[in-house]
C-alpha positions, 0 to 999 in steps of 0.5 A: 421371884414371884411377889410372895417370895419377895414379901417373905424376903422383906420380912426376913430382911427387916427381922435381921435389921431389927435383930442387929445393931448394924446399920440397915445398908450394911446388914442388907448388902450381907443378907443379899450376899448370903442369897446370891440367887435373888437377881438385881430386880428382886433385890430392888423390889424387896429393898424398896419395901424394907426401906418403905417400912422404915421410912414409915416406921412411926405411923405403920406402928401408930396405926397398928397399935389403934387397930390392935385396940379397936379389934382385939378382945382386950382392947389393949395397944401392944407395946411399941417395941413388941410389933414385929416387922411382919405386922409392920410390913403388912400394915405398910401393905395396906396404908401405903401400897393400898392392898386390901384383904384379898391382896395381902391373903393372895401373898400370904398363902403359906406355900413354899417361899411365901409368907405364912397365912394371916391369922384372925388378928392380922385379917381384923388389922387388915380389914381395920386399916383399909382405906385409912389415910397414912396421916391422921389428925390424932398422931402426935408431931413426932409420930407424923414426922417419923422421929423419936419423941425427944428428938422432936423436942430438941429440934422445936427449939431452933427450927419452930414453925419449920419443923413439921416440914423439915421432918417430912423431908426427912422421910423422903428417899434421898437423891444421889449426889456425886463429887467431880474428882478434879484430880482427874476431870471436870464437871462437863466432861464427868457428865459426858463420862456418866452418860456412857453408863453401863452395858445396860443403862446410861447414867444421867447427872446434872449439875448440883446447886450450891458446890461447883463439883457437885452433880445429882443423878436424875434417877437411880443407877448402878454406878459402880458399873460405870467406867466413870466410877471405876475410873475415879472420875466421880465419888458418891458424896452428898452436896452438903458434904462437899461444902464442908470440905470446901469451907476448909479452904485447903490449898496446894502446899498447905499441911492440912489434917482430916482429924475424924476422916472415917472412910475418907470421903472428905479426905478425897475432896481435901486431896483434889482441892490440894491438887496432890501438893502439900501434906494431908493426914487422915486420922481415925481411931478405927483401923478398919475404917482407915484401911478401907479408905486405901482403895478409894484414894488409889482410885481417885489418884490422891497421893498426897495422903498419910493415913493414921490411926489414933488410939483417942482424941488425945494420941500422943501424936496429937501433942507432938504435932500441936501448932503445925497444920494450916488447917485442921478438919473435924468432921465429929462423930455425931447423932446423924440426924441430918442423914436420917432420910438415907439411914431411916433405921438409925433414928430408932437406934438413937437415944437422949443417953447416947446423945449426951455421950456423943456430946461429950465426945465432941467437946474432947475432940474439938478441944484436943484437934484444935491444938494442931492448928498453927497461928493464923490456921483454921479449925473447921468443926462439922457434924451431919447433925441437926441438933443445936447440942452438937453444933452451935452450943459446942463451938460456943463452949469452945470459944468460952473455954479458950478465951482469946485464942480462937475467933469464929469466922462468918461462913457468909463472908468466906463463901465467894472465895471458897465455894462458889461466887456465882451462887449466893450463900444460903446463910448470913450468919457465921454458921452454915446450917443446912437441912433437906427441907430448905436447901435439898442436901442432908443436914449439915453444920459448919463452923470455922474458927481461926486460931490466933497468935495468943496461945491456947490453954493447954489440954492435959493429956490422959497420962499427964493428969495427977494420980490419985 
């Protein structure tokens, strides 16, 4: 494809992403499936431009509004949400790729497959933006940090002066981390197998920093085409996510439940830690997610997993199974703020109202799923969120409600035995809180709770509640 056609495809893809509630990665995959004539190099170039625009979304919008106010006759700034993807991509071409009017004009020719020519307003905007820096002292913190304003306010309380550094890290492209599947190989052999790569390229991987099972790719690669991936020797999993599974402390012969299993990433890690020995139940409320995990489990050689679809967090199976599990992992549905460097579109879909709904759901899930733990068993509560409302405050509220039924264990104390005695624990307190700026992982939170002999208060099921 010529670059003008790539640019039009990028505009089309961004329009498609903006017009749906589906995640951007799934939307892009469907977009390219419907256009199989677009080759791999063209897909990469188009995706880089689209994802680059999304990573700079707030700053591009701020600059376009400044340009509009300076160059349009009425001097007004367009409404934030009314600016079209085309305008944002044109702004990206100038501010990030460094193009001038001649370069943008040369792409927007109106010829077949090329974007339509610039109108007079767009030409004025390009002239205004030429030579401007991406960052400007007049930008609010949330614009420079590429997050909604309300999120910056929430994060300021816990991150303080570290906040600008954190937000900057969230705008960067995330690395590709792999977890070595110990059911099939060790880390050294996985590195060798990856180096064999594909017919087109080798895949270079180096050990991670915290997890003894982690590998980090030196660059981008067609991992799905490698024998190492197809043979189940490795799984794509952020190193922070690997630490969540390791802190569960699942061991051979235990009874373990992955309560919010999703597509099964942590289920696979738990199965490997259990060496396929014991009972591992992967639960989720989505039939589709549970079904999609089947192929991953088969490829990894995980044989001790039972998949179960729940009607809700208070499914009757929970009541029937209470007090029977050694470990209960709750990877709770959350805002995903810790993964925004991978999913830059998600930040603009999240609202305070959605956060309130999520925190209420998290509290219900924790309260209900914790009943599955037997006395002496552990409940591992985790999110991929940076917000304390979804993390520490959830755990504190749960412990206050449960009285003496559970106690909080210190991650720092558990680290040498469960994770990696050769690497110091990155935190000193009871919680594991990771962020991409300080730890170069996605943002994660983990709390480990132990069920005591004291019986926990009974949580009424929905159908046990008194009738009006």
